C-alpha positions as CSV (number, residue, x, y, z in Angstrom):
1,X,-47.3,-69.6,35.5
2,X,-47.1,-66.2,34.0
3,X,-44.6,-63.9,35.7
4,X,-45.1,-60.7,33.9
5,X,-48.4,-59.4,32.5
6,X,-47.3,-56.1,30.8
7,X,-45.4,-55.5,27.5
8,X,-41.6,-55.7,28.1
9,X,-40.5,-54.9,24.4
10,X,-41.0,-52.5,21.7
11,X,-40.1,-53.3,18.0
12,X,-40.1,-49.7,16.7
13,X,-40.0,-49.7,12.9
14,X,-38.5,-46.3,12.1
15,X,-38.8,-46.9,8.5
16,X,-39.2,-49.8,6.2
17,X,-36.6,-48.5,3.8
18,X,-33.4,-50.2,3.5
19,X,-30.0,-50.0,1.6
20,X,-29.9,-53.5,1.2
21,X,-31.9,-56.1,-0.4
22,X,-31.7,-59.3,1.7
23,X,-33.0,-62.5,0.2
24,X,-34.5,-63.7,3.3
25,X,-36.3,-60.5,4.2
26,X,-39.3,-58.5,2.5
27,X,-39.5,-55.4,4.7
28,X,-37.3,-53.5,2.2
29,X,-39.8,-54.0,-0.6
30,X,-42.5,-51.8,1.2
31,X,-42.8,-48.1,0.5
32,X,-42.3,-46.3,3.9
33,X,-42.3,-42.8,5.4
34,X,-40.1,-42.2,8.5
35,X,-41.0,-41.9,12.1
36,X,-41.4,-38.3,13.3
37,X,-39.6,-37.2,16.4
38,X,-42.8,-35.6,18.0
39,X,-44.7,-39.0,17.6
40,X,-41.8,-41.0,18.8
41,X,-41.3,-38.9,22.0
42,X,-45.1,-39.4,23.0
43,X,-44.9,-43.0,22.1
44,X,-41.8,-43.6,24.1
45,X,-43.4,-41.9,27.2
46,X,-46.4,-44.1,26.9
47,X,-44.1,-47.2,26.2
48,X,-42.6,-46.5,29.7
49,X,-45.9,-45.9,31.3
50,X,-47.0,-49.5,29.9
51,X,-44.2,-51.1,31.3
52,X,-41.8,-51.6,28.3
53,X,-38.0,-51.9,29.2
54,X,-36.3,-52.3,25.8
55,X,-37.0,-50.7,22.7
56,X,-35.5,-52.1,19.4
57,X,-35.2,-49.3,17.0
58,X,-35.5,-51.3,13.8
59,X,-36.4,-51.2,10.0
60,X,-35.6,-51.6,7.2
61,X,-32.2,-50.0,8.0
62,X,-32.6,-47.9,11.2
63,X,-29.5,-45.7,10.3
64,X,-31.4,-44.3,7.3
65,X,-33.5,-42.3,10.0
66,X,-31.4,-38.9,10.2
67,X,-32.9,-38.3,13.8
68,X,-31.9,-41.9,15.0
69,X,-29.6,-40.1,17.8
70,X,-32.3,-38.0,19.0
71,X,-34.6,-40.9,19.4
72,X,-32.2,-42.9,21.2
73,X,-31.3,-39.9,23.6
74,X,-35.1,-39.7,24.3
75,X,-35.4,-43.5,25.1
76,X,-32.3,-43.3,27.3
77,X,-33.6,-40.3,29.1
78,X,-36.7,-42.4,30.0
79,X,-34.4,-45.2,31.4
80,X,-35.2,-47.5,28.4
81,X,-32.8,-50.3,27.2
82,X,-32.0,-49.5,23.5
83,X,-31.0,-52.0,20.8
84,X,-30.1,-51.1,17.3
85,X,-29.3,-53.7,14.4
86,X,-27.5,-52.4,11.3
87,X,-25.8,-53.6,8.1
88,X,-23.0,-51.3,8.7
89,X,-23.2,-49.2,5.5
90,X,-24.0,-46.0,7.3
91,X,-22.4,-46.5,10.7
92,X,-18.9,-45.3,9.9
93,X,-20.4,-42.0,9.1
94,X,-22.7,-41.8,12.1
95,X,-20.7,-43.6,14.6
96,X,-19.8,-40.7,16.6
97,X,-23.4,-39.4,16.8
98,X,-24.6,-42.7,18.2
99,X,-21.7,-43.3,20.6
100,X,-23.0,-44.3,24.2
101,X,-26.7,-44.3,22.9
102,X,-27.1,-47.9,22.1
103,X,-27.1,-50.5,24.9
104,X,-27.0,-53.5,22.5
105,X,-25.5,-52.6,19.0
106,X,-25.7,-55.4,16.5
107,X,-23.7,-55.5,13.3
108,X,-25.4,-58.0,10.8
109,X,-22.9,-60.5,9.3
110,X,-24.0,-63.8,7.7
111,X,-20.6,-65.1,6.5
112,X,-16.9,-64.6,7.4
113,X,-16.3,-64.6,3.5
114,X,-16.9,-61.3,1.8
115,X,-18.6,-62.5,-1.4
116,X,-20.9,-65.0,0.5
117,X,-22.1,-62.1,2.9
118,X,-22.6,-59.6,0.1
119,X,-24.5,-62.0,-1.9
120,X,-27.0,-62.7,0.8
121,X,-27.4,-59.0,1.4
122,X,-27.8,-58.0,-2.2
123,X,-25.1,-55.3,-1.8
124,X,-21.4,-55.1,-1.0
125,X,-21.3,-54.5,2.8
126,X,-18.9,-56.9,4.4
127,X,-16.1,-54.4,4.2
128,X,-18.3,-51.8,5.8
129,X,-19.0,-54.1,8.7
130,X,-15.4,-54.8,9.3
131,X,-14.8,-50.9,9.3
132,X,-17.7,-50.5,11.5
133,X,-16.3,-52.8,14.1
134,X,-13.0,-51.1,14.0
135,X,-14.6,-47.7,14.6
136,X,-17.0,-48.8,17.4
137,X,-14.2,-50.3,19.3
138,X,-12.1,-47.3,18.9
139,X,-15.1,-45.4,20.5
140,X,-15.3,-47.5,23.4
141,X,-18.4,-49.3,22.1
142,X,-19.3,-53.0,22.6
143,X,-20.9,-54.1,19.4
144,X,-22.1,-57.8,18.7
145,X,-22.0,-59.6,15.4
146,X,-25.6,-61.0,14.6
147,X,-25.3,-63.9,12.4
148,X,-28.3,-65.1,10.7
149,X,-27.9,-69.0,10.7
150,X,-29.2,-71.2,7.7
151,X,-28.9,-74.8,7.0
152,X,-26.2,-73.9,4.4
153,X,-23.9,-71.5,6.6
154,X,-24.1,-73.5,10.0
155,X,-20.5,-74.7,9.3
156,X,-19.2,-71.2,9.0
157,X,-20.0,-70.5,12.7
158,X,-16.4,-71.7,13.6
159,X,-14.6,-69.4,11.2
160,X,-16.9,-66.4,12.2
161,X,-16.1,-67.0,15.7
162,X,-12.4,-67.6,15.5
163,X,-11.4,-65.0,12.8
164,X,-13.8,-62.2,13.6
165,X,-15.4,-62.3,17.0
166,X,-12.5,-63.5,19.3
167,X,-9.8,-61.2,17.8
168,X,-12.2,-58.3,18.2
169,X,-13.6,-59.2,21.6
170,X,-17.1,-59.3,20.1
171,X,-20.2,-61.5,21.2
172,X,-21.5,-63.8,18.3
173,X,-25.1,-63.9,18.4
174,X,-26.7,-66.8,16.5
175,X,-29.9,-66.0,15.1
176,X,-31.6,-69.0,13.4
177,X,-33.4,-68.0,10.2
178,X,-37.3,-68.3,10.5
179,X,-40.0,-68.7,8.0
180,X,-42.7,-66.2,7.2
181,X,-44.9,-65.1,4.4
182,X,-43.3,-66.2,1.0
183,X,-39.8,-65.3,2.0
184,X,-37.0,-67.6,0.7
185,X,-35.1,-69.1,3.6
186,X,-33.8,-72.2,2.0
187,X,-33.9,-75.6,3.5
188,X,-35.4,-76.2,7.0
189,X,-32.9,-76.9,9.8
190,X,-31.7,-80.6,10.1
191,X,-31.2,-82.1,13.2
192,X,-27.3,-82.0,12.6
193,X,-27.4,-78.3,12.0
194,X,-29.7,-77.7,15.3
195,X,-27.2,-79.7,17.5
196,X,-24.4,-77.6,16.2
197,X,-26.0,-74.5,16.8
198,X,-26.8,-75.7,20.3
199,X,-23.2,-76.7,20.9
200,X,-21.8,-73.3,19.8
201,X,-24.3,-71.5,22.0
202,X,-22.6,-72.9,25.0
203,X,-19.0,-71.7,23.8
204,X,-17.1,-68.6,25.0
205,X,-18.5,-65.2,23.7
206,X,-21.4,-66.9,21.7
207,X,-25.0,-66.3,22.5
208,X,-27.9,-68.6,21.5
209,X,-31.3,-68.6,23.0
210,X,-31.3,-72.4,23.5
211,X,-35.0,-72.4,23.7
212,X,-35.0,-71.4,19.9
213,X,-33.6,-74.8,19.0
214,X,-36.1,-76.6,21.4
215,X,-39.0,-74.7,19.7
216,X,-38.0,-75.9,16.3
217,X,-37.6,-79.4,17.5
218,X,-41.2,-79.2,18.7
219,X,-42.4,-77.9,15.5
220,X,-43.0,-74.3,16.4
221,X,-46.0,-72.7,18.1
222,X,-49.1,-74.8,18.3
223,X,-52.3,-72.9,18.4
224,X,-54.1,-75.5,20.7
225,X,-51.5,-74.7,23.5
226,X,-49.5,-71.4,22.1
227,X,-46.1,-70.7,23.6
228,X,-46.3,-67.5,21.7
229,X,-47.1,-64.2,23.9
230,X,-46.3,-61.8,21.0
231,X,-48.9,-59.3,21.4
232,X,-49.0,-59.1,25.4
233,X,-45.1,-58.9,25.7
234,X,-44.3,-56.9,22.4
235,X,-45.7,-53.6,21.2
236,X,-45.0,-53.1,17.4
237,X,-45.0,-49.6,16.1
238,X,-45.1,-48.6,12.4
239,X,-43.4,-45.8,10.5
240,X,-47.0,-44.6,9.8
241,X,-47.5,-44.3,13.6
242,X,-49.8,-47.4,13.7
243,X,-49.9,-50.2,16.3
244,X,-49.8,-53.3,14.4
245,X,-51.4,-56.6,15.8
246,X,-50.8,-59.3,16.7
247,X,-47.1,-59.0,15.4
248,X,-45.5,-57.1,12.5
249,X,-45.1,-60.5,10.5
250,X,-48.8,-61.5,10.7
251,X,-50.2,-57.9,10.9
252,X,-53.8,-58.7,10.6
253,X,-55.1,-55.2,11.9
254,X,-53.3,-51.8,12.6
255,X,-54.8,-48.9,14.7
256,X,-53.7,-45.2,14.3
257,X,-52.0,-44.2,17.5
258,X,-53.2,-40.6,17.6
259,X,-51.0,-39.5,20.5
260,X,-52.4,-41.9,23.0
261,X,-50.7,-45.3,22.6
262,X,-51.2,-46.1,26.4
263,X,-55.0,-45.7,26.1
264,X,-55.0,-47.5,22.7
265,X,-53.2,-50.4,23.9
266,X,-55.4,-50.9,27.0
267,X,-58.5,-50.4,24.9
268,X,-61.0,-53.4,24.7
269,X,-60.7,-53.7,20.9
270,X,-57.0,-54.0,21.2
271,X,-57.1,-56.4,24.0
272,X,-59.6,-58.6,22.2
273,X,-56.8,-59.2,19.5
274,X,-54.0,-59.6,22.2
275,X,-56.0,-62.6,23.6
276,X,-55.6,-64.2,20.2
277,X,-51.9,-64.3,20.3
278,X,-50.5,-67.6,19.2
279,X,-54.0,-69.0,18.5
280,X,-54.6,-67.8,15.0
281,X,-54.4,-70.3,12.0
282,X,-51.4,-68.6,10.8
283,X,-49.7,-68.9,14.2
284,X,-49.3,-72.8,13.7
285,X,-45.8,-73.6,13.5
286,X,-44.3,-70.1,13.9
287,X,-41.0,-69.7,15.3
288,X,-40.2,-65.9,14.9
289,X,-37.3,-65.1,17.1
290,X,-38.2,-61.5,17.8
291,X,-41.5,-62.6,19.3
292,X,-40.5,-65.8,21.0
293,X,-37.7,-64.5,22.9
294,X,-39.8,-62.1,25.0
295,X,-42.5,-65.0,25.0
296,X,-40.0,-67.3,26.8
297,X,-39.1,-64.7,29.5
298,X,-42.6,-63.9,30.8
299,X,-44.1,-67.5,31.6
300,X,-42.5,-70.4,33.5
301,X,-42.6,-73.5,31.3
302,X,-39.9,-75.5,29.6
303,X,-38.9,-72.7,27.4
304,X,-38.4,-70.4,29.9
305,X,-35.8,-72.9,31.8
306,X,-34.1,-73.5,28.3
307,X,-33.7,-69.9,27.7
308,X,-32.6,-68.8,31.1
309,X,-29.0,-69.9,31.0
310,X,-28.1,-68.0,27.7
311,X,-30.2,-64.9,28.8
312,X,-28.2,-64.7,32.0
313,X,-25.0,-65.2,30.2
314,X,-25.6,-62.4,27.6
315,X,-26.9,-59.8,30.0
316,X,-24.0,-60.6,32.3
317,X,-21.2,-60.0,29.5
318,X,-23.0,-57.0,28.3
319,X,-23.8,-55.6,31.7
320,X,-27.3,-55.0,30.7
321,X,-28.6,-57.0,33.8
322,X,-28.1,-54.0,36.0
323,X,-30.8,-52.1,33.9
324,X,-33.3,-54.8,34.4
325,X,-33.7,-54.3,38.0
């Protein structure tokens, strides 16, 4: 049973540029302009009109966009929930300007050991994350640690939780790595690793959408009976001001927005592609978190019930549940 028929999330790519070179991501390899403030203002109004509740200002590294505070202010003015994930390199210099504008602020940290984290990111940024944590807390912000989990680092969760998250009163978000294109993500998760993540997800100050684990055990999305609702739940906007369908990672077609995202999204041509979500050959086996999370939330099925406890837990801890009603 479908509960919500309109898009609820926008993944707004402010730029594909990045000041890190993560081994498990290829976004930084793409040439890219920056989103313009005028285009973004119009798009944010249309996103609100379409029913979107959450805008993830992403990249690349979103803090490379010099007008990020203005973008966040506009989203907040419209009553949208804002989220930003950063590698921390630029946060110490920009923290004051971002203060109070990000509802869900995530610092990426993939190991409690500086050398391991820096190696995975291709640049020394561990110390900047730790500095960012201290500055954010001094400003009254409540950041989270976003830990991308691989088969090889699942045993680092305990140390991350005990030495970094609990002492700083931070939520630890477990983000199981996902495969796409030819990006190197290491060995596939063993059942032991999936079980460990699931256990940790139930611990204090740890968030894991347990439906991510169930989906991987089930072999991901299956095109004959898709769980993916990427195109109908999530609007993807590019730095070139284009609507990307059915999702960023597949991106089989894009459309110039031309100052009317509302009409474009509702057009027959776009909706024809939306109807193919999760059913294309490349969708088989997909488990991309940023599209599966909203997919789990809009339709009652086993993944909905698996995701619900962790979703309620996180939104209760963060206080964002108040903005959903």
